C-alpha positions, 0 to 999 in steps of 0.5 A: 970697590966701586961707588955703587957697591959702597953705597949699597953696603952703607945703606944697610949698615948705617941704620943697624949701627944707629939702632945699636946705639939707640939700644945702648942708651935705652931706658932702664928696663930692669934687666942686668946690663951685659958688657960689650964683647970684643974679639971673644970668638975665633973659628977656623973652618971650611966647606968641603966640596969643590976644594978646601977653602979654609976661612978664619971667622972672628966675632969682632964685636957684640953689644947687648941692650935691654929694651922692651921685654928682653935683650937685643944683640948687635953683632959684627963678624969678619971672615978672612982667608986662612991661606992666600987664594991662588990667582989665575984663570984656569978651570980649577982656579975658577971652581975654587973661586966659586967654592970660596965665595959659596961658603961665605954666601950660604953661611949665616956668619960668612962675609968679609964684613957681617953685621946684624941685629938679633932677638932671641927667645928662650923656651923649654929650659924648665923655667930656670932663667939662669940655665936658659943659655945652656939648656932647652930651645932657642929661636933667634931672628936676625936681620942685617947685611954682609959683604962677601969677597971674591978672590981672583979679581983683576986690578981695578975690578970690584970684588965685593958682593953686598947682600941683605940677609934675614935669618930665623934659626931654631936651636936645641941645647943639651948640657952634658953633665958629670953625675956622681954617686952623691948627685940628687935628682932635681939639682939646682942651677948652680950644680948643673953649671958646675957639673956640666962638662960639655954641651951638644946642640942642634940647629936648623936655620932658614935664610933670605938673602938679596944680592944688592949689586950683582956684577961680581955675583953674576960672573961667579954663579952662572950656568953652562948655558950662560944663565946667572943665578937669581939675586934672590936666594933662600937657604936652609942650614942644618948643623950640630955643635959639640962643646968640649968646654964652654970655650971650645966647640966643633961644628959640622953642618950642611947648607942648601939653596934654591939656586941650581948654580949654587951647589949644596955645601957641607962644612965644618969648623972648630972654634975657641971663645964664647958662642 
């Protein structure tokens, strides 16, 4: 990776790490402290167009800190290829390369390194604070940076695409509850959590991305007329999550962009750990 790319990534990553440290040491706001989460989620998934390109995504670190009127969350995700990519310069290999990069590019959590700060708002959960994580609507604003890797790179050639990313997503969660003959209307929050056998959620996410160094990006996404895709990217993602338990869930979705050189991408994944 050359100096330009390294510097561009650090310019965005360092302030985020510093902000997370400041949040950690913020004054007491009356909220209960949340323990840091380390390596508590693992997902295996792939885009399904242009070849099967499986990636393993790990939620490496999450820190929550109370500041102002609620919590802010600091995230670090890492995505790695589940199988070694095939090297070469054939047409098929080049298309697989584009699919491999595209899947990480359009996904909110994609990238060899993905770091962000998040603020979540909760509403439509019935006023019960204890069930807002599993019921009702959530709106999540994130800002950060990611570094997307491209395989089929030659020795000594830069292979990372540094990207600034800001996202806004709306989620709606429906708890799936096992009712019995003894169940009563208006059960309290404890009964809801105890009886929940799964969860179904829907998500719509809009993202703004700015490619910070376009050397690798321009060679990867280029039209037949030799016109590279714009480094300014807007994406929209629609997806569904089905939670088999509070630890295992299946995710399917569809992502689209404003760039003709970056085709729309259906994808799926199965994950273990906390969402």
